[in-house]
C-alpha positions in Angstrom: -36.6 104.1 32.1 -34.9 104.0 35.5 -31.8 101.9 35.6 -30.4 102.2 39.1 -32.3 100.8 42.1 -32.5 104.3 43.7 -34.0 105.7 40.5 -36.5 102.8 40.5 -37.5 103.5 44.1 -37.7 107.3 43.3 -40.1 106.4 40.5 -42.3 104.3 42.8 -42.4 107.0 45.4 -43.2 109.6 42.9 -46.1 107.6 41.6 -47.5 107.1 45.1 -47.1 110.8 45.9 -48.8 111.8 42.6 -51.9 109.7 43.5 -52.1 111.3 47.0 -51.5 114.8 45.6 -54.2 114.4 42.9 -56.7 113.2 45.5 -56.0 116.1 47.8 -56.1 118.7 44.9 -59.4 117.2 43.5 -60.9 117.3 47.0 -59.9 121.0 47.4 -61.3 121.9 44.0 -64.5 119.9 44.5 -65.4 121.6 47.8 -64.6 125.1 46.3 -66.9 124.3 43.4 -69.7 123.2 45.8 -69.4 126.4 47.8 -69.6 128.5 44.6 -72.6 126.4 43.4 -74.4 127.0 46.7 -73.7 130.8 46.3 -75.1 130.9 42.8 -78.2 128.9 43.9 -78.7 131.5 46.6 -78.3 128.8 49.3 -76.0 130.8 51.6 -76.6 128.7 54.7 -75.2 125.7 53.0 -72.3 127.7 51.6 -71.4 129.0 55.1 -71.4 125.5 56.4 -69.1 124.3 53.7 -66.8 127.2 54.1 -65.0 125.6 57.0 -64.5 122.4 55.0 -63.2 124.4 52.1 -60.7 126.2 54.4 -59.5 122.8 55.7 -59.0 121.4 52.2 -57.2 124.5 51.1 -54.9 124.6 54.2 -54.1 120.9 53.7 -53.1 121.5 50.1 -50.9 124.4 51.1 -49.3 122.5 53.9 -48.3 119.8 51.5 -47.0 122.2 48.9 -49.7 121.5 46.4 -50.4 125.2 46.3 -48.3 128.0 47.6 -49.2 129.7 50.9 -50.3 133.0 49.3 -52.4 131.1 46.7 -54.2 129.4 49.6 -54.7 132.7 51.4 -56.1 134.3 48.2 -58.5 131.3 47.6 -59.8 131.5 51.1 -60.2 135.3 51.0 -62.1 135.2 47.7 -64.4 132.4 48.9 -65.2 134.3 52.1 -65.8 137.5 50.1 -68.1 135.6 47.7 -70.1 134.1 50.6 -70.4 137.4 52.4 -71.5 139.2 49.3 -74.3 136.6 48.8 -75.8 137.1 52.2 
């Protein structure tokens, strides 16, 4: 357990950041999953609408170093390719 006051504060900050990071990551994964579900259900119109929301969630995750920049680009590219293929 943390002994010094700075270590205790670092632990508190770390816990707060973890909650925010988990929320942001779950939001990203959830919207990606919804886009993929719309594609498999042949509902491309809804998938196209959600694509912007997915891009936004992925970009926010990359901006806050949840995922790396190239990982974000790869996710967006693959989603766009999937939606385009389903049209």
